[in-house]
C-alpha positions in Angstrom: -49.5 -67.3 24.8 -52.8 -68.5 23.5 -56.0 -66.7 24.4 -59.5 -68.1 24.1 -62.3 -66.1 22.5 -63.5 -64.3 25.7 -60.0 -63.4 26.9 -59.1 -62.0 23.4 -62.3 -59.9 23.4 -61.6 -58.6 26.9 -58.0 -57.7 25.9 -59.2 -55.8 22.9 -61.9 -54.1 25.1 -59.2 -52.9 27.6 -57.3 -51.4 24.7 -60.4 -49.6 23.3 -61.3 -48.2 26.7 -57.9 -46.5 27.1 -59.0 -44.3 24.2 -62.8 -44.2 24.4 -64.4 -42.4 27.4 -67.8 -40.8 27.8 -68.3 -37.3 29.1 -71.5 -35.4 30.1 -71.5 -33.7 26.7 -70.7 -36.8 24.7 -71.5 -40.0 26.7 -70.3 -43.5 25.7 -72.7 -46.0 24.0 -71.6 -49.4 25.3 -72.7 -52.7 23.7 -72.9 -56.1 25.3 -73.7 -59.1 23.2 -74.7 -62.5 24.7 -75.9 -65.7 23.0 -79.5 -64.9 23.8 -79.7 -61.1 23.5 -78.0 -57.7 23.0 -77.8 -54.9 25.5 -76.8 -51.3 25.1 -76.2 -48.5 27.6 -75.3 -44.8 27.3 -72.8 -44.0 30.1 -71.4 -40.8 31.5 -67.9 -42.0 32.7 -67.0 -38.8 34.5 -70.0 -39.2 36.8 -69.9 -43.0 36.7 -73.6 -43.5 35.9 -75.8 -45.0 33.3 -78.0 -42.4 31.6 -80.1 -44.6 29.3 -80.3 -48.3 28.6 -82.2 -50.7 26.3 -82.0 -54.4 25.7 -83.5 -57.2 23.5 -85.5 -58.4 26.6 -87.9 -55.5 26.1 -87.7 -55.1 22.4 -88.6 -57.7 19.8 -88.6 -57.3 16.0 -89.2 -60.5 14.1 -87.2 -63.7 14.3 -83.8 -62.3 13.2 -81.3 -61.4 15.9 -79.9 -58.7 13.5 -83.4 -57.1 13.2 -83.9 -57.2 16.9 -80.5 -55.5 17.4 -81.6 -52.7 15.0 -84.8 -52.3 17.0 -82.8 -52.1 20.3 -80.7 -49.3 18.7 -83.7 -47.4 17.6 -85.3 -47.8 21.1 -82.1 -46.6 22.7 -81.9 -43.6 20.4 -85.5 -42.7 21.3 -84.8 -42.9 25.0 -81.6 -40.9 24.5 -83.3 -38.0 22.6 -86.0 -37.9 25.4 -83.1 -37.5 27.9 -81.5 -34.8 25.8 -78.6 -36.8 24.4 -77.9 -36.3 20.7 -74.2 -37.4 20.2 -72.3 -40.3 21.7 -69.0 -42.2 21.4 -69.5 -45.8 20.3 -67.8 -48.5 22.3 -68.1 -51.9 20.7 -66.6 -53.6 23.7 -64.1 -55.7 21.8 -66.7 -57.2 19.4 -66.2 -56.9 15.7 -68.2 -54.2 14.0 -70.3 -56.7 12.1 -73.7 -58.4 12.4 -75.7 -57.5 15.5 -73.2 -54.8 16.7 -73.3 -53.1 13.4 -77.1 -53.4 13.2 -77.5 -51.8 16.6 -75.2 -48.9 15.7 -77.1 -48.3 12.4 -80.4 -48.5 14.3 -79.2 -45.9 16.8 -78.1 -43.7 13.9 -81.5 -44.0 12.2 -83.1 -43.1 15.6 -81.2 -39.8 15.6 -77.9 -40.4 17.5 -74.7 -39.0 16.1 -71.4 -40.9 16.4 
Protein backbone atom coordinates (compact mmCIF):
# COMPACT_ATOMS: atom_id res chain seq x y z
CA UNK A 1 0.00 0.00 0.00
CA UNK A 2 1.56 3.26 -1.15
CA UNK A 3 1.02 6.47 0.76
CA UNK A 4 1.44 9.94 -0.60
CA UNK A 5 3.40 12.53 1.35
CA UNK A 6 0.47 13.90 3.34
CA UNK A 7 -0.95 10.49 4.24
CA UNK A 8 2.48 9.35 5.40
CA UNK A 9 2.91 12.44 7.61
CA UNK A 10 -0.55 11.97 9.15
CA UNK A 11 0.21 8.30 9.83
CA UNK A 12 3.43 9.26 11.61
CA UNK A 13 1.55 12.02 13.47
CA UNK A 14 -1.02 9.53 14.79
CA UNK A 15 1.81 7.30 16.05
CA UNK A 16 3.52 10.23 17.78
CA UNK A 17 0.28 11.40 19.42
CA UNK A 18 -0.24 8.02 21.08
CA UNK A 19 2.85 8.76 23.17
CA UNK A 20 2.97 12.58 23.35
CA UNK A 21 0.27 14.35 25.34
CA UNK A 22 0.23 17.74 27.04
CA UNK A 23 -0.82 18.29 30.63
CA UNK A 24 -1.40 21.43 32.65
CA UNK A 25 2.10 21.14 34.17
CA UNK A 26 3.79 20.31 30.87
CA UNK A 27 1.68 21.29 27.83
CA UNK A 28 2.32 20.17 24.25
CA UNK A 29 4.04 22.45 21.73
CA UNK A 30 2.46 21.54 18.40
CA UNK A 31 3.90 22.67 15.04
CA UNK A 32 2.12 23.02 11.70
CA UNK A 33 4.09 23.80 8.59
CA UNK A 34 2.49 24.97 5.37
CA UNK A 35 4.07 26.11 2.12
CA UNK A 36 3.58 29.77 3.06
CA UNK A 37 4.09 29.82 6.81
CA UNK A 38 4.68 28.05 10.07
CA UNK A 39 2.34 27.93 13.06
CA UNK A 40 2.92 26.82 16.65
CA UNK A 41 0.57 26.33 19.58
CA UNK A 42 1.01 25.33 23.19
CA UNK A 43 -1.90 23.05 24.08
CA UNK A 44 -3.22 21.59 27.34
CA UNK A 45 -4.70 18.28 26.15
CA UNK A 46 -6.39 17.46 29.46
CA UNK A 47 -8.50 20.64 29.27
CA UNK A 48 -8.57 20.59 25.47
CA UNK A 49 -7.58 24.20 24.99
CA UNK A 50 -4.85 26.25 23.36
CA UNK A 51 -2.89 28.25 25.91
CA UNK A 52 -0.51 30.22 23.64
CA UNK A 53 -0.09 30.51 19.87
CA UNK A 54 2.25 32.22 17.40
CA UNK A 55 2.57 32.16 13.64
CA UNK A 56 4.65 33.54 10.80
CA UNK A 57 1.72 35.75 9.77
CA UNK A 58 2.51 38.08 12.69
CA UNK A 59 6.29 37.58 12.86
CA UNK A 60 8.78 38.29 10.10
CA UNK A 61 12.55 38.01 10.28
CA UNK A 62 14.26 38.53 6.95
CA UNK A 63 13.72 36.62 3.74
CA UNK A 64 14.65 33.15 4.96
CA UNK A 65 11.82 30.83 6.04
CA UNK A 66 14.21 29.22 8.53
CA UNK A 67 14.95 32.61 10.15
CA UNK A 68 11.23 33.36 10.29
CA UNK A 69 10.59 30.01 12.00
CA UNK A 70 13.23 30.83 14.62
CA UNK A 71 11.54 34.19 15.25
CA UNK A 72 8.18 32.43 15.65
CA UNK A 73 9.77 30.10 18.22
CA UNK A 74 11.19 33.03 20.18
CA UNK A 75 7.84 34.86 20.07
CA UNK A 76 6.03 31.73 21.26
CA UNK A 77 8.51 31.35 24.12
CA UNK A 78 8.00 34.98 25.12
CA UNK A 79 4.22 34.57 25.18
CA UNK A 80 4.55 31.27 27.07
CA UNK A 81 6.75 32.71 29.82
CA UNK A 82 4.28 35.59 30.19
CA UNK A 83 1.55 32.96 30.67
CA UNK A 84 3.67 31.12 33.26
CA UNK A 85 4.71 28.17 31.06
CA UNK A 86 8.36 27.10 31.34
CA UNK A 87 8.51 23.49 30.10
CA UNK A 88 6.68 21.79 27.24
CA UNK A 89 6.55 18.53 25.31
CA UNK A 90 7.54 18.97 21.64
CA UNK A 91 5.14 17.57 19.02
CA UNK A 92 6.62 17.81 15.53
CA UNK A 93 3.34 16.58 13.98
CA UNK A 94 4.97 14.03 11.72
CA UNK A 95 7.43 16.46 10.14
CA UNK A 96 11.13 15.66 10.13
CA UNK A 97 13.13 17.46 12.81
CA UNK A 98 14.98 19.46 10.19
CA UNK A 99 14.85 22.90 8.60
CA UNK A 100 11.97 25.10 9.73
CA UNK A 101 10.74 22.70 12.44
CA UNK A 102 14.21 22.45 13.97
CA UNK A 103 14.68 26.21 13.73
CA UNK A 104 11.37 26.85 15.52
CA UNK A 105 12.35 24.44 18.30
CA UNK A 106 15.77 26.05 18.75
CA UNK A 107 14.18 29.51 18.78
CA UNK A 108 11.77 28.40 21.49
CA UNK A 109 14.69 27.00 23.52
CA UNK A 110 16.58 30.29 23.15
CA UNK A 111 13.46 32.10 24.31
CA UNK A 112 13.48 30.12 27.55
CA UNK A 113 11.27 27.04 27.01
CA UNK A 114 12.54 23.68 28.24
CA UNK A 115 11.85 20.47 26.31
